[in-house]
C-alpha positions as a Markdown table, in Angstrom:
| # | Residue | x | y | z |
|---|---|---|---|---|
| 1 | Met | -139.5 | 3.8 | 57.7 |
| 2 | Ala | -136.9 | 5.4 | 55.5 |
| 3 | Asp | -137.9 | 6.5 | 52.0 |
| 4 | Asp | -134.8 | 5.0 | 50.6 |
| 5 | Pro | -133.3 | 2.3 | 52.9 |
| 6 | Tyr | -130.1 | 2.2 | 50.8 |
| 7 | Ala | -129.5 | 5.9 | 51.4 |
| 8 | Ala | -130.4 | 5.6 | 55.1 |
| 9 | Leu | -127.6 | 3.1 | 55.6 |
| 10 | Gly | -125.2 | 4.8 | 53.1 |
| 11 | Val | -125.0 | 1.7 | 50.8 |
| 12 | Thr | -126.0 | 0.9 | 47.2 |
| 13 | Lys | -128.1 | -1.7 | 45.5 |
| 14 | Lys | -124.9 | -3.6 | 44.7 |
| 15 | Ser | -123.8 | -3.8 | 48.3 |
| 16 | Thr | -123.5 | -7.3 | 49.7 |
| 17 | Asn | -125.3 | -8.5 | 52.9 |
| 18 | Glu | -122.1 | -8.3 | 54.8 |
| 19 | Glu | -121.5 | -4.7 | 53.7 |
| 20 | Ile | -125.0 | -3.8 | 54.7 |
| 21 | Lys | -124.6 | -5.4 | 58.1 |
| 22 | Lys | -121.3 | -3.6 | 58.7 |
| 23 | Ala | -122.8 | -0.2 | 57.7 |
| 24 | Tyr | -125.8 | -0.8 | 60.0 |
| 25 | Arg | -123.7 | -1.7 | 63.1 |
| 26 | Lys | -121.5 | 1.4 | 62.5 |
| 27 | Leu | -124.5 | 3.7 | 62.3 |
| 28 | Val | -126.4 | 2.3 | 65.3 |
| 29 | Gln | -123.4 | 2.8 | 67.4 |
| 30 | Arg | -123.0 | 6.4 | 66.2 |
| 31 | His | -126.6 | 7.4 | 66.5 |
| 32 | His | -127.7 | 5.4 | 69.5 |
| 33 | Pro | -129.9 | 7.7 | 71.8 |
| 34 | Asp | -127.8 | 6.8 | 74.8 |
| 35 | Arg | -124.7 | 8.3 | 73.1 |
| 36 | Asn | -126.6 | 11.4 | 72.0 |
| 37 | Pro | -128.7 | 12.4 | 75.0 |
| 38 | Asp | -128.7 | 16.1 | 74.0 |
| 39 | Asp | -129.8 | 15.5 | 70.4 |
| 40 | Pro | -133.7 | 15.3 | 70.1 |
| 41 | Lys | -133.4 | 13.8 | 66.6 |
| 42 | Ala | -131.2 | 11.0 | 67.6 |
| 43 | Glu | -134.0 | 8.6 | 68.4 |
| 44 | Glu | -135.8 | 9.4 | 65.1 |
| 45 | Arg | -132.6 | 8.8 | 63.2 |
| 46 | Phe | -132.0 | 5.6 | 65.1 |
| 47 | Lys | -135.4 | 4.2 | 64.3 |
| 48 | Glu | -134.9 | 5.2 | 60.6 |
| 49 | Ile | -131.7 | 3.1 | 60.6 |
| 50 | Gln | -133.6 | 0.2 | 62.2 |
| 51 | Gly | -136.4 | 0.4 | 59.6 |
| 52 | Ala | -134.0 | 0.5 | 56.7 |
| 53 | Tyr | -132.1 | -2.5 | 58.0 |
| 54 | Asp | -135.3 | -4.4 | 58.6 |
| 55 | Ile | -135.9 | -4.2 | 54.8 |
| 56 | Leu | -132.4 | -4.8 | 53.5 |
| 57 | Ser | -131.4 | -7.6 | 55.9 |
| 58 | Asp | -134.4 | -9.7 | 54.8 |
| 59 | Pro | -133.8 | -11.1 | 51.2 |
| 60 | Ala | -137.5 | -11.3 | 50.5 |
| 61 | Lys | -138.2 | -7.7 | 51.6 |
| 62 | Arg | -135.1 | -6.4 | 49.8 |
| 63 | Lys | -136.2 | -8.1 | 46.6 |
| 64 | Glu | -139.7 | -6.7 | 46.9 |
| 65 | Tyr | -138.3 | -3.2 | 47.4 |
| 66 | Asp | -136.0 | -3.4 | 44.5 |
| 67 | Gln | -138.9 | -4.5 | 42.3 |
| 68 | Gly | -141.0 | -1.6 | 43.3 |
| 69 | Gly | -143.3 | -3.4 | 45.7 |
| 70 | Met | -145.0 | -2.4 | 48.9 |
| 71 | Phe | -141.9 | -0.7 | 50.4 |
| 72 | Gly | -141.6 | 2.1 | 47.8 |
| 73 | Gly | -139.9 | 2.8 | 44.5 |
| 74 | Phe | -141.5 | 2.7 | 41.1 |
| 75 | Gly | -145.0 | 1.3 | 41.4 |
| 76 | Gly | -144.8 | 1.3 | 45.2 |
| 77 | Ala | -147.5 | 1.9 | 47.8 |
| 78 | Arg | -149.5 | 5.1 | 47.5 |
| 79 | Pro | -152.2 | 6.6 | 49.7 |
| 80 | Gly | -155.3 | 4.5 | 49.3 |
| 81 | Asn | -153.4 | 1.6 | 47.7 |
| 82 | Pro | -151.1 | 0.0 | 50.3 |
| 83 | Phe | -150.3 | -2.9 | 48.0 |
| 84 | Gly | -148.5 | -1.1 | 45.2 |
| 85 | Ala | -149.3 | -0.6 | 41.5 |
| 86 | Gly | -150.9 | -4.0 | 41.1 |
| 87 | Gly | -154.0 | -2.8 | 42.9 |
| 88 | Gly | -154.2 | -5.9 | 45.1 |
| 89 | Pro | -152.0 | -8.0 | 47.4 |
| 90 | Lys | -149.6 | -10.5 | 46.0 |
| 91 | Val | -148.5 | -13.6 | 48.0 |
| 92 | Ser | -145.1 | -12.0 | 49.0 |
| 93 | Asp | -147.0 | -8.8 | 50.0 |
| 94 | Leu | -149.3 | -10.8 | 52.4 |
| 95 | Gly | -146.3 | -12.5 | 53.9 |
| 96 | Asp | -144.7 | -9.2 | 54.6 |
| 97 | Ile | -148.0 | -7.8 | 56.0 |
| 98 | Phe | -148.4 | -10.7 | 58.5 |
| 99 | Ser | -144.6 | -10.6 | 59.3 |
| 100 | Thr | -145.1 | -6.9 | 60.2 |
| 101 | Ile | -148.1 | -7.7 | 62.4 |
| 102 | Phe | -146.4 | -10.5 | 64.3 |
| 103 | Gln | -143.0 | -8.8 | 64.7 |
| 104 | Arg | -142.2 | -6.2 | 67.3 |
| 105 | Gly | -140.1 | -3.5 | 65.5 |
| 106 | Gly | -137.9 | -0.9 | 67.0 |
| 107 | Gly | -134.8 | -0.9 | 69.1 |
| 108 | Pro | -134.0 | -0.9 | 72.7 |
| 109 | Gln | -135.8 | 2.3 | 73.4 |
| 110 | Glu | -139.1 | 0.5 | 72.7 |
| 111 | Ala | -138.1 | -2.5 | 74.8 |
| 112 | Gln | -138.0 | -0.7 | 78.1 |
| 113 | Gln | -140.0 | -2.3 | 80.8 |
| 114 | Arg | -142.2 | -0.5 | 83.3 |
| 115 | Gly | -141.3 | -0.9 | 87.0 |
| 116 | Arg | -143.6 | -2.9 | 89.3 |
| 117 | Asp | -146.4 | -1.2 | 91.3 |
| 118 | Leu | -146.0 | -1.2 | 95.1 |
| 119 | Glu | -148.5 | -1.3 | 97.9 |
| 120 | Thr | -148.3 | -0.2 | 101.5 |
| 121 | Glu | -150.6 | 0.6 | 104.4 |
| 122 | Ile | -150.7 | 3.6 | 106.8 |
| 123 | Arg | -152.4 | 3.7 | 110.2 |
| 124 | Leu | -154.6 | 6.7 | 110.9 |
| 125 | Thr | -156.4 | 7.8 | 114.0 |
| 126 | Phe | -160.1 | 8.5 | 113.7 |
| 127 | Asp | -159.5 | 12.3 | 113.9 |
| 128 | Gln | -156.9 | 12.1 | 111.1 |
| 129 | Ala | -159.3 | 10.3 | 108.9 |
| 130 | Val | -162.1 | 12.9 | 109.6 |
| 131 | Asp | -160.0 | 16.0 | 109.3 |
| 132 | Gly | -157.3 | 15.0 | 106.8 |
| 133 | Asp | -153.6 | 15.1 | 107.4 |
| 134 | Gln | -150.2 | 14.8 | 105.7 |
| 135 | Ile | -148.3 | 11.6 | 106.6 |
| 136 | Thr | -144.6 | 10.8 | 105.8 |
| 137 | Ile | -144.0 | 7.2 | 104.9 |
| 138 | Thr | -140.7 | 5.3 | 104.2 |
| 139 | Val | -140.9 | 2.7 | 101.4 |
| 140 | Pro | -138.1 | 0.2 | 100.6 |
| 141 | Lys | -137.9 | -0.2 | 96.8 |
| 142 | Ser | -135.7 | -0.7 | 93.7 |
| 143 | Glu | -134.6 | 2.7 | 92.5 |
| 144 | Arg | -132.5 | 3.8 | 89.6 |
| 145 | Cys | -128.8 | 3.4 | 90.2 |
| 146 | Val | -127.1 | 6.8 | 90.8 |
| 147 | Thr | -123.7 | 5.6 | 89.5 |
| 148 | Cys | -124.9 | 4.6 | 86.0 |
| 149 | Ser | -128.2 | 6.6 | 85.9 |
| 150 | Gly | -130.1 | 3.3 | 85.5 |
| 151 | Lys | -128.3 | 2.4 | 82.2 |
| 152 | Gly | -126.5 | -0.6 | 83.8 |
| 153 | Ala | -123.2 | 0.2 | 82.1 |
| 154 | Glu | -120.1 | 1.4 | 83.9 |
| 155 | Pro | -119.8 | 5.2 | 83.5 |
| 156 | Gly | -117.8 | 6.1 | 80.4 |
| 157 | Thr | -118.8 | 2.9 | 78.6 |
| 158 | Phe | -121.9 | 2.2 | 76.5 |
| 159 | Pro | -124.0 | -0.9 | 75.7 |
| 160 | Thr | -123.4 | -2.5 | 72.4 |
| 161 | Val | -126.0 | -3.7 | 69.9 |
| 162 | Cys | -127.0 | -7.3 | 70.5 |
| 163 | Pro | -125.3 | -9.3 | 67.7 |
| 164 | Arg | -128.2 | -11.9 | 67.6 |
| 165 | Cys | -131.2 | -9.6 | 67.2 |
| 166 | Glu | -129.3 | -6.7 | 65.8 |
| 167 | Gly | -130.8 | -4.4 | 68.4 |
| 168 | Arg | -134.4 | -5.2 | 67.7 |
| 169 | Gly | -134.9 | -7.0 | 71.0 |
| 170 | Val | -136.8 | -9.9 | 69.3 |
| 171 | Asp | -135.8 | -13.2 | 67.8 |
| 172 | Ala | -138.0 | -13.8 | 64.8 |
| 173 | Gln | -138.5 | -17.4 | 63.4 |
| 174 | Ser | -140.2 | -17.9 | 60.0 |
| 175 | Gln | -143.1 | -20.4 | 60.2 |
| 176 | Gly | -143.9 | -20.5 | 56.5 |
| 177 | Phe | -146.5 | -17.8 | 55.9 |
| 178 | Phe | -146.0 | -16.2 | 59.3 |
| 179 | Ser | -143.0 | -14.8 | 61.3 |
| 180 | Ile | -143.3 | -15.6 | 65.0 |
| 181 | Ser | -141.3 | -13.3 | 67.3 |
| 182 | Gln | -140.2 | -13.8 | 70.9 |
| 183 | Pro | -137.8 | -11.8 | 73.2 |
| 184 | Cys | -134.2 | -12.3 | 72.1 |
| 185 | Pro | -132.6 | -15.0 | 74.4 |
| 186 | Gln | -129.2 | -13.4 | 74.3 |
| 187 | Cys | -130.1 | -9.8 | 75.4 |
| 188 | Gly | -133.4 | -10.6 | 77.1 |
| 189 | Gly | -135.3 | -8.3 | 74.8 |
| 190 | Ala | -133.2 | -5.2 | 75.7 |
| 191 | Gly | -131.6 | -5.1 | 72.3 |
| 192 | Gln | -128.3 | -4.3 | 74.0 |
| 193 | Ile | -125.4 | -6.2 | 75.5 |
| 194 | Ile | -123.6 | -4.6 | 78.5 |
| 195 | Glu | -119.9 | -5.6 | 78.2 |
| 196 | His | -118.8 | -3.5 | 81.2 |
| 197 | Pro | -121.6 | -3.8 | 83.9 |
| 198 | Cys | -121.8 | -1.0 | 86.5 |
| 199 | Thr | -120.0 | -2.2 | 89.6 |
| 200 | Thr | -122.6 | -0.6 | 91.9 |
| 201 | Cys | -125.7 | -2.3 | 90.4 |
| 202 | Gly | -124.1 | -5.2 | 88.6 |
| 203 | Gly | -125.6 | -4.2 | 85.3 |
| 204 | Ser | -129.3 | -4.2 | 86.4 |
| 205 | Gly | -129.5 | -0.4 | 86.6 |
| 206 | Leu | -131.3 | -0.7 | 89.9 |
| 207 | Thr | -130.3 | -0.6 | 93.6 |
| 208 | Arg | -132.3 | -1.2 | 96.7 |
| 209 | Gln | -133.0 | 2.1 | 98.5 |
| 210 | Ser | -135.4 | 3.5 | 101.1 |
| 211 | Lys | -137.5 | 6.5 | 99.9 |
| 212 | Arg | -139.5 | 8.9 | 102.0 |
| 213 | Tyr | -142.8 | 10.3 | 100.6 |
| 214 | Lys | -145.4 | 12.7 | 102.0 |
| 215 | Val | -148.9 | 11.4 | 101.5 |
| 216 | Asn | -151.7 | 14.0 | 101.6 |
| 217 | Ile | -154.7 | 12.3 | 103.4 |
| 218 | Pro | -157.9 | 14.0 | 102.2 |
| 219 | Ala | -160.6 | 14.7 | 104.8 |
| 220 | Gly | -163.2 | 12.1 | 105.2 |
| 221 | Val | -161.2 | 9.0 | 104.2 |
| 222 | Arg | -162.5 | 5.7 | 105.4 |
| 223 | Asp | -160.8 | 2.4 | 106.4 |
| 224 | Gly | -159.6 | 0.8 | 103.2 |
| 225 | Thr | -159.4 | 3.9 | 101.1 |
| 226 | Arg | -156.7 | 3.5 | 98.4 |
| 227 | Ile | -154.5 | 6.5 | 97.5 |
| 228 | Arg | -152.3 | 6.4 | 94.3 |
| 229 | Leu | -148.9 | 8.1 | 94.1 |
| 230 | Ala | -148.1 | 8.0 | 90.4 |
| 231 | Gly | -144.5 | 7.1 | 89.5 |
| 232 | Lys | -143.5 | 6.3 | 93.0 |
| 233 | Gly | -143.3 | 2.5 | 92.6 |
| 234 | Glu | -140.3 | 0.4 | 91.5 |
| 235 | Ala | -138.0 | 1.9 | 88.9 |
| 236 | Gly | -138.0 | 0.2 | 85.5 |
| 237 | Pro | -134.9 | -1.8 | 84.5 |
| 238 | Arg | -132.4 | -0.2 | 82.2 |
| 239 | Gly | -133.9 | 3.3 | 82.6 |
| 240 | Gly | -137.6 | 2.1 | 82.1 |
| 241 | Pro | -140.5 | 4.2 | 83.6 |
| 242 | Ser | -141.4 | 3.7 | 87.2 |
| 243 | Gly | -144.6 | 2.0 | 88.5 |
| 244 | Asp | -147.0 | 3.5 | 90.9 |
| 245 | Leu | -147.3 | 3.4 | 94.7 |
| 246 | Phe | -150.7 | 2.6 | 96.2 |
| 247 | Val | -151.3 | 3.6 | 99.9 |
| 248 | Thr | -154.2 | 1.9 | 101.7 |
| 249 | Thr | -155.6 | 3.7 | 104.8 |
| 250 | Arg | -156.3 | 1.7 | 108.0 |
| 251 | Val | -158.4 | 3.8 | 110.4 |
| 252 | Thr | -158.5 | 3.2 | 114.1 |
| 253 | Pro | -162.2 | 2.9 | 115.1 |
| 254 | Ser | -163.8 | 5.5 | 117.3 |
| 255 | Pro | -165.5 | 4.4 | 120.6 |
| 256 | Ile | -168.3 | 6.9 | 119.8 |
| 257 | Phe | -168.7 | 7.5 | 116.1 |
| 258 | Lys | -169.1 | 4.9 | 113.4 |
| 259 | Gln | -168.3 | 5.9 | 109.8 |
| 260 | Ala | -171.2 | 5.1 | 107.4 |
| 261 | Asp | -170.9 | 4.3 | 103.7 |
| 262 | Asp | -172.8 | 7.4 | 102.8 |
| 263 | Gly | -170.3 | 9.8 | 104.4 |
| 264 | Asn | -172.3 | 10.3 | 107.6 |
| 265 | Leu | -171.5 | 9.3 | 111.2 |
| 266 | Asp | -173.7 | 7.1 | 113.4 |
| 267 | Val | -173.9 | 7.3 | 117.1 |
| 268 | Thr | -175.9 | 5.0 | 119.5 |
| 269 | Leu | -177.6 | 7.3 | 122.1 |
| 270 | Pro | -179.1 | 5.7 | 125.2 |
| 271 | Val | -182.2 | 7.4 | 126.7 |
| 272 | Thr | -184.2 | 6.6 | 129.8 |
| 273 | Val | -187.8 | 5.3 | 129.9 |
| 274 | Ala | -188.9 | 8.6 | 131.4 |
| 275 | Glu | -187.2 | 10.6 | 128.6 |
| 276 | Ala | -188.8 | 8.4 | 125.9 |
| 277 | Leu | -192.2 | 8.8 | 127.5 |
| 278 | Gln | -192.1 | 12.5 | 128.5 |
| 279 | Gly | -189.7 | 13.9 | 125.9 |
| 280 | Gly | -187.1 | 16.5 | 126.7 |
| 281 | Thr | -183.7 | 17.9 | 125.7 |
| 282 | Val | -180.5 | 15.8 | 126.0 |
| 283 | Glu | -176.8 | 16.5 | 125.5 |
| 284 | Val | -175.0 | 14.6 | 122.7 |
| 285 | Pro | -171.3 | 14.4 | 121.6 |
| 286 | Thr | -170.2 | 16.0 | 118.3 |
| 287 | Leu | -166.8 | 16.2 | 116.5 |
| 288 | Asn | -166.3 | 19.6 | 118.0 |
| 289 | Gly | -167.6 | 19.2 | 121.6 |
| 290 | Arg | -171.2 | 18.8 | 122.6 |
| 291 | Lys | -174.7 | 20.0 | 121.6 |
| 292 | Arg | -178.2 | 19.4 | 122.7 |
| 293 | Ile | -181.0 | 17.8 | 120.8 |
| 294 | Arg | -184.7 | 17.5 | 121.5 |
| 295 | Ile | -186.4 | 14.1 | 122.3 |
| 296 | Pro | -190.1 | 14.2 | 121.4 |
| 297 | Ala | -192.6 | 12.7 | 123.9 |
| 298 | Gly | -193.4 | 9.1 | 123.0 |
| 299 | Thr | -190.1 | 8.4 | 121.3 |
| 300 | Gln | -189.9 | 4.8 | 120.2 |
| 301 | His | -186.8 | 2.6 | 120.5 |
| 302 | Gly | -184.6 | 2.9 | 117.4 |
| 303 | Thr | -185.8 | 6.4 | 116.4 |
| 304 | Val | -183.1 | 8.4 | 114.6 |
| 305 | Gln | -182.4 | 12.1 | 115.3 |
| 306 | Arg | -180.0 | 14.0 | 113.0 |
| 307 | Leu | -177.6 | 17.0 | 113.3 |
| 308 | Arg | -177.1 | 18.2 | 109.8 |
| 309 | Gly | -173.6 | 19.3 | 108.6 |
| 310 | Glu | -172.0 | 18.2 | 111.9 |
| 311 | Gly | -170.3 | 15.2 | 110.3 |
| 312 | Pro | -167.0 | 14.8 | 108.5 |
| 313 | Ala | -166.0 | 16.5 | 105.2 |
| 314 | Arg | -167.2 | 14.4 | 102.3 |
| 315 | Ala | -164.3 | 13.0 | 100.3 |
| 316 | Gly | -164.2 | 14.4 | 96.8 |
| 317 | Ser | -167.0 | 16.9 | 97.2 |
| 318 | Arg | -168.0 | 20.0 | 99.1 |
| 319 | Gly | -170.0 | 20.2 | 102.3 |
| 320 | Arg | -170.0 | 18.0 | 105.3 |
| 321 | Gly | -172.0 | 14.9 | 106.3 |
| 322 | Asp | -174.4 | 14.5 | 109.2 |
| 323 | Ile | -174.3 | 12.9 | 112.6 |
| 324 | Arg | -177.2 | 10.5 | 113.1 |
| 325 | Tyr | -178.2 | 9.5 | 116.7 |
| 326 | Arg | -180.1 | 6.2 | 117.0 |
| 327 | Leu | -182.1 | 6.4 | 120.3 |
| 328 | Val | -182.0 | 3.3 | 122.3 |
| 329 | Ile | -184.3 | 3.0 | 125.4 |
| 330 | Asp | -182.1 | 1.9 | 128.3 |
| 331 | Ile | -183.8 | -0.5 | 130.7 |
| 332 | Pro | -182.2 | -0.9 | 134.2 |
| 333 | Lys | -181.5 | -4.5 | 135.1 |
| 334 | Glu | -182.3 | -3.9 | 138.8 |
| 335 | Leu | -184.7 | -1.5 | 140.6 |
| 336 | Asp | -184.6 | -0.2 | 144.1 |
| 337 | Ala | -187.7 | 0.0 | 146.2 |
| 338 | Asp | -188.7 | 3.5 | 145.2 |
| 339 | Gln | -188.3 | 2.7 | 141.5 |
| 340 | Lys | -190.4 | -0.5 | 141.9 |
| 341 | Gln | -193.2 | 1.4 | 143.5 |
| 342 | Ala | -193.1 | 4.1 | 140.8 |
| 343 | Val | -193.3 | 1.4 | 138.1 |
| 344 | Glu | -196.2 | -0.2 | 139.8 |
| 345 | Lys | -198.1 | 3.1 | 139.9 |
| 346 | Leu | -197.2 | 3.6 | 136.2 |
| 347 | Ala | -198.6 | 0.2 | 135.3 |
| 348 | Glu | -201.8 | 0.9 | 137.2 |
| 349 | Ser | -202.2 | 4.2 | 135.4 |
| 350 | Phe | -202.3 | 2.5 | 132.0 |
| 351 | Asn | -205.6 | 1.0 | 133.2 |
| 352 | Gly | -205.2 | -2.4 | 131.4 |
| 353 | Tyr | -203.7 | -1.1 | 128.2 |
| 354 | Asp | -202.2 | -4.0 | 126.3 |
| 355 | Pro | -199.9 | -3.2 | 123.4 |
| 356 | Arg | -200.1 | -6.8 | 122.1 |
| 357 | Ala | -203.9 | -6.9 | 121.8 |
| 358 | Glu | -204.0 | -6.2 | 118.1 |
| 359 | Leu | -201.1 | -8.6 | 117.3 |
| 360 | Leu | -203.0 | -11.4 | 119.1 |
| 361 | Arg | -206.3 | -10.6 | 117.4 |
| 362 | Asn | -204.6 | -10.8 | 114.0 |
| 363 | Ala | -202.9 | -14.0 | 114.9 |
| 364 | Ser | -206.2 | -15.7 | 115.7 |
| 365 | Ala | -208.0 | -14.4 | 112.5 |
| 366 | Pro | -208.6 | -16.7 | 109.5 |
| 367 | Ser | -205.8 | -16.8 | 107.0 |
| 368 | Gly | -205.7 | -13.7 | 104.7 |
| 369 | Lys | -208.2 | -11.7 | 106.9 |
| 370 | Val | -207.3 | -9.0 | 109.5 |
| 371 | Gln | -209.8 | -8.2 | 112.3 |
| 372 | Gln | -210.3 | -4.5 | 112.9 |
| 373 | Asp | -211.9 | -2.7 | 115.8 |
| 374 | Glu | -215.6 | -2.0 | 115.6 |
């Protein structure tokens, strides 16, 4: 806010409301940031003009300032005493405080809207997800108009200050003690009126375009991983900032490997009855070919064997995951004569061994008691 709003607008305390309004309009046209793109102080000066006009265009605020109230002058606000020389708030001070809270100050620079976020999906092979890759995608989106640079006005022309909201972008209505604000219905909250719209974009500042982006896929991504590309979403209207683009990965399942939540891979590995009984060494698939693992004698159905560090790179951390092999005993559905004879001999060799004996004993025991062998 200006130290002296009269000086900021180049008027005096004797100036009429019409003279103040005329001076304000002249200054905002001259110091508008769009007209002074190479002047870093233009926006600061523009806001100072806005702040000065906010005081002098409101009869109550102007009177308060002239009397040395909360806006400055003799007996005005000081550090540690925001209410002026009186030491406490007066009714008019409180009205201005709540008016400030419920109003949105500033000009069109503060009214800029952020563009919408966009979402898209990309299809990856299992190998791309495991090893990482760089994928090029094409995204249809609203992009800043190249003819008017997103301003919406025909080149060589400039937006004018909205006559209804005086460039503030809000329409304030006094409700007694409060001042309720809403976006200006004439300019839509932009604070500007475009009298000569750009013929390319029709004044919106946006055109529909197709953009190509390269997406770096980190190693170890899974199905449903979400990757954010900051600032690659829809462009904001009237030069506003762009939204973000979110890319969701869809990974084609592998017929061999299953990605686990903990960053490892799971493989179902069939073994024969003989391998489970006798043990041995079997060949297994890995991401880089094949390796051999040892099957202990007496391996049970569902046992898990692990190859450490043979899995995919862990997303967001160093090192690699493991490959876990779940051993599943494969039982043939049909046996030839020799196999049947071998199974009969095997059964005889167990000499009456019953793996269900303990289960049945416990089932017949009284509730809460478990029978044990003598």
